[in-house]
N, C-alpha and C positions, 0 to 999 in steps of 0.2 A: 317209708317204704311202700312199693306199691304196690294195694289190697289186691289186686288179681294177679300177681306173678308168677304163680302158678299156671296159666296161661298159656305164657310166652316163653320163647327160648331163654330170655333174659332180657334185662330194664335198659341193657344197649339198642337203641334204634337199628343203628348201623348192622352190628353182627344178626340182631335178632332179624331183621331183613333178611341180609344175605343168608340165612339157615332157610327161612321161609320160602324165597325164590328156590332153594333147591330140593324141596320139599314138596313145592306146590308143581314144579317144573315136573318133576321125577313122576309126580302121582299120576297126572293128567298126560300122559305121552300113552300113543299107541302101545298095545301087546304085539308079539310076533305074530300072533293069528290075525289078527285083524286091526292093521295097524292104523285104517284110518279112526278107528273108535279111540277117544279117551277112555283110559281104565279107572276114572273117576274124574267127578266135579269137585273140585276142590271150593271150599269156601271159606272168605276172606274175613274174619270178626275178632273181636266187635266193634261196628263203627261207628263212633270213634271217642276218644278222650274216656273211656268206660275204664275206670280203675280203683271201685269201691265196692262193698257189700253193702253195709250199713251205717259206715263211720266216715261224714258228720249226719250223713240221714244217707236211705235207705236207698238202693239205685235206682227203683222205679220213678222219684219223685226228684231226685237230684239234678242240676243243674251245673256244671262242669262252666266254669269260671277261664275260658283260654284265650289269649291274645293270637295274633296270627304268626310271630316268631314260635314260639313254644308249640301251635299245633302242627308247624310244617317240621320245624330240628324233632320233635318229642313226639306227637303222634303220628306224622303221617307218615315219616320215611318206610315202615314195615309195610304200610299199606298198599304204598309207589311200586313197593318191589311185588307183593302177593297178587295185586290187582293189575297193574300195568306193566311190570316186567315178563311176571307168569302168566297172567292172562288168566287168573283165577277163576273159574266159572262163575260166583257169585259170593255177592258180600251179605254178611248179614249186620242190618244196623240196629244199634244198640237201645238201653231200656231208655239210657238217661240221656237230657237235653244239653245243648250247648249254646251256652250264654242267651238261654231263654227259650230257645226252640229245639223239639224234639227231633232227635237224628232221625228218624221214620217220616217226618214231617218235614224236612230242611229241604229244600228245594236246592240251594246253595250246594250244599254236602254229598246229594245222591245224584240227581242231573248235571248239576256246575262240575263240580270236579271230577263225578265218575266218568261222567259221557262227555261231556262238549269240551274239555279241559284235557282227559285221560282218553279220549276217544273208545273208552270201554263196552264193548255189547253183550256183557253176562246179565244178570236179573238181580233184584235185590230182595231179600226178603228179612222178614222182620223177626226179634227176638222172639220168646214165646209170648203172644198178647201184644207186644209193642208199638204196633200199630193201633191196638185199640186204646193202649194208656195217651196215644196223643190226646184223647178226651179226657178217660177214666181219671189219669192221676196228675199228669201234666195240665189240666184243663185249658189246653193252649184251643180248644175247640169248644163251643157252644152245647154239642153234642154228637152223637157217631156220625150222624152222616155226614157232618162239614169234615170230622177226620180220618172217615173214607177217602175224602176228597181230596183232602191235602196231602195223605199219604199217596195217595196216587197220580195225582198232579207233579207232587216235587220226585218222582222216582220210583215209588217202590213197586214192587211186582206181585207178591207172596206175602198173605198172611200166616207167618210161622205160630203154630199152636192151635188156635179157634179161630173161629167164623165170624164175630162180631164187626167187625171192621168190615169186611169182604159183603157180608151181609147187606149191608147199607148202600152199597155202589148201584144198586138200580136206584135209590131214592135221588143219589148224589146227582146221577144223571138227570133223572124226572127234574132236578131243581135247578140245572144248568150249573152245577158247582162242578161237573168235569163232564168227559165226553168218550161216547162209545169207542172213539179212532185211541185214549188213552188205557182201555180196559185193551183193546186190541196189540195194542203196540204190547202190554203185559203181557198177554199170551204168547208174543211173539218171540220175546226174549225165552219165557219159559221152556218151549215148546226149543226155539232150538240147541239148547243145553241138552235135553232129552234124545233127538238127533244126533247130537254129536254122542253121545254114546251110546247109540245103536237101538234103543230100548225103541221103537217103532220098524226096524228090517226083521226079516225073517229071521229065524233062531240061524 
């Protein structure tokens, strides 16, 4: 049985996808008094192949071995409905890795599928400290400066939880591992959602 079944509607990816679409689409529509604003900004999580707590290893070190067919038939249908069909405002990448690559540092998973393939305009936030764990638990990078750059370049926009990764972005820019333009794009994605929520308009 799926270890995190309490976080989804069912273990059927198609059923869960349709229920997710209705929840997200209904939650984000404008209200009667201010129809141009979203009522909420839905988060599609945890992206992706994130299905355990501690067995056989804790989720901060786990690397899911997933082939392409299982990925698209089992894990992706709900995200397709949440992200592409319902236009969920943001996606939370998960603690685990997939086939050795941390989800929060995987350019194929973030920029590749979400933005290039699905043409999705939202922002990506890490699960609590998952951006930092690109270095700290997965040892995918030799230091935190590298982890900051890998996450941003892959498509991360916001560090959930602490600031250990984003505090190193200036060092990553100085080392030519990423660019100010990449930071500006992340800022743009984040503030686009704030504007859609009416957070910067007069009351």
